[in-house]
C-alpha positions in Angstrom: -1.5 -21.6 -12.3 -3.8 -23.4 -9.6 -7.0 -21.2 -9.2 -8.7 -21.9 -6.0 -12.2 -20.4 -5.8 -14.4 -19.9 -2.5 -17.8 -18.4 -2.3 -19.2 -16.8 1.1 -22.8 -16.0 1.1 -23.1 -17.1 -2.3 -23.4 -20.6 -4.3 -20.3 -20.5 -7.1 -22.4 -21.8 -9.9 -20.5 -23.4 -12.9 -21.1 -20.4 -15.1 -19.5 -18.1 -12.3 -16.6 -20.5 -11.8 -16.0 -20.6 -15.7 -15.7 -16.9 -15.7 -13.2 -16.7 -12.9 -11.1 -19.2 -14.6 -11.4 -17.5 -17.7 -10.6 -13.9 -16.3 -7.8 -15.0 -13.8 -6.4 -17.2 -16.4 -5.3 -13.9 -18.1 -2.9 -13.5 -15.6 -0.8 -16.4 -16.7 0.3 -14.4 -19.8 2.5 -12.2 -17.7 4.4 -15.1 -16.1 4.5 -19.0 -15.6 5.2 -18.6 -11.9 1.7 -17.9 -10.7 1.2 -20.3 -7.7 -2.1 -21.1 -6.1 -4.1 -18.2 -6.9 -7.1 -17.7 -4.2 -10.4 -15.9 -5.6 -12.9 -15.4 -2.9 -16.5 -14.3 -3.7 -18.6 -12.7 -1.2 -22.1 -11.1 -1.0 -22.7 -8.8 1.7 -25.7 -6.4 1.9 -26.3 -6.6 -1.7 -22.7 -5.8 -2.4 -20.7 -8.2 -4.5 -17.1 -8.2 -3.4 -14.3 -10.3 -5.0 -10.8 -10.7 -3.3 -7.9 -12.2 -5.2 -4.4 -13.2 -3.8 -1.8 -14.5 -6.2 1.7 -15.2 -4.9 4.4 -15.0 -7.4 7.9 -16.0 -6.8 7.9 -14.7 -3.5 5.9 -11.5 -4.3 2.0 -11.3 -3.5 -0.3 -9.5 -5.7 -3.7 -8.5 -4.2 -6.5 -6.8 -5.4 -10.1 -6.5 -4.1 -13.2 -4.9 -5.8 -16.7 -4.4 -4.8 -19.9 -3.7 -7.1 -23.5 -4.5 -7.3 -22.9 -7.2 -10.1 -20.3 -10.1 -9.2 -19.0 -10.2 -13.0 -18.3 -6.3 -12.8 -16.2 -7.0 -9.6 -14.3 -9.9 -11.3 -13.4 -7.7 -14.3 -12.6 -4.7 -12.0 -10.1 -6.8 -9.8 -8.5 -8.4 -12.8 -7.8 -4.8 -14.1 -6.5 -3.8 -10.9 -4.2 -7.0 -10.8 -2.6 -6.0 -14.2 -2.2 -2.4 -13.5 -0.2 -3.8 -10.6 1.8 -6.1 -12.5 2.5 -3.3 -15.4 3.7 -0.8 -12.6 6.0 -3.3 -11.1 7.0 -5.1 -13.8 10.6 -4.3 -14.2 10.8 -4.9 -10.5 9.1 -7.9 -10.8 11.0 -9.2 -13.5 14.5 -8.4 -11.9 13.4 -10.2 -8.8 12.4 -13.3 -10.7 15.7 -13.4 -12.2 17.4 -13.0 -9.2 16.3 -16.1 -7.0 15.9 -15.4 -3.5 17.4 -17.2 -0.4 15.6 -20.1 0.9 12.3 -19.3 2.7 12.2 -19.0 6.5 8.8 -19.3 7.9 7.8 -17.3 11.1 4.8 -16.9 12.8 3.5 -13.3 13.5 0.4 -12.6 15.2 -2.0 -10.0 13.6 -4.2 -7.9 16.0 -7.4 -7.0 15.2 -9.0 -4.4 17.6 -12.7 -5.1 18.3 -14.1 -3.2 21.1 -10.8 -2.3 22.8 -10.3 -5.9 23.9 -6.4 -7.0 23.9 -7.4 -10.7 22.4 -5.5 -11.8 19.3 -8.4 -12.7 17.0 -6.2 -13.7 13.9 -2.8 -15.1 13.4 -0.8 -15.3 10.1 2.0 -17.2 9.0 4.2 -16.0 6.0 7.4 -16.4 4.9 10.0 -13.8 5.8 12.7 -13.2 2.9 15.8 -11.1 3.2 14.9 -8.2 1.2 16.0 -4.4 0.5 14.1 -1.6 1.8 12.7 -0.6 -1.7 11.7 -4.4 -2.3 9.7 -4.3 1.1 7.9 -1.2 0.1 7.0 -2.3 -3.2 5.7 -5.7 -1.5 3.5 -3.7 0.7 2.1 -1.5 -1.8 1.3 -4.7 -4.0 -0.8 -6.4 -1.0 -2.4 -2.8 -0.4 -1.2 -2.8 3.4 -0.1 0.2 5.5 3.1 -1.8 7.0 5.1 -4.7 5.8 7.4 -6.9 8.1 10.5 -8.3 6.5 14.3 -9.2 6.8 16.7 -6.6 5.8 19.2 -7.8 3.6 21.7 -5.5 4.9 21.7 -6.2 8.5 19.9 -9.7 8.5 17.3 -8.4 11.1 13.5 -8.0 11.3 12.6 -4.7 10.2 9.0 -2.8 9.5 8.1 -0.4 6.9 5.1 1.5 7.1 3.3 4.3 5.4 3.1 7.4 7.2 -0.1 9.7 7.3 1.4 12.2 5.1 2.3 9.5 2.6 5.9 9.1 2.9 7.5 6.0 4.5 9.0 5.0 7.7 11.4 2.1 8.8 11.6 0.5 12.1 14.7 -1.1 12.8 15.7 -3.1 16.2 18.4 -1.7 18.2 21.5 -4.1 19.0 
């Protein structure tokens, strides 16, 4: 597992770096498939936030925690990721056993609205893999988003699952 640590508005001291490596390294006991785990440490207005993104064989585990103490934030985010792994352990194991088709990279802009402007302020690239609707919902929940773009393995078309206001899920499919 390669752990990449970045600091924003904070100097990443050797002690802090060692603590992050020790705590994030605990995820290694769940799988040898973890790739480049990205850890971002931020300090804003006296709040210490930790964001961890951990890709694991096509899935992305993501956790974010914020407290008044950086070490507490690190502990809480690791606990959150461990809960996610436990919750989806059987699904992740099943998915890891059945290797996915080749990655197809596609660029999809993400729009962040600021002052009602129509300017694209952020763009992301991500691998689009064929998956079932259930897998897409699981992935959306793992990364903590309200929507997820994926290629439907039934019709091989780009689809979007999203969380509705009442907590149910919706599916957007293109018409022929």
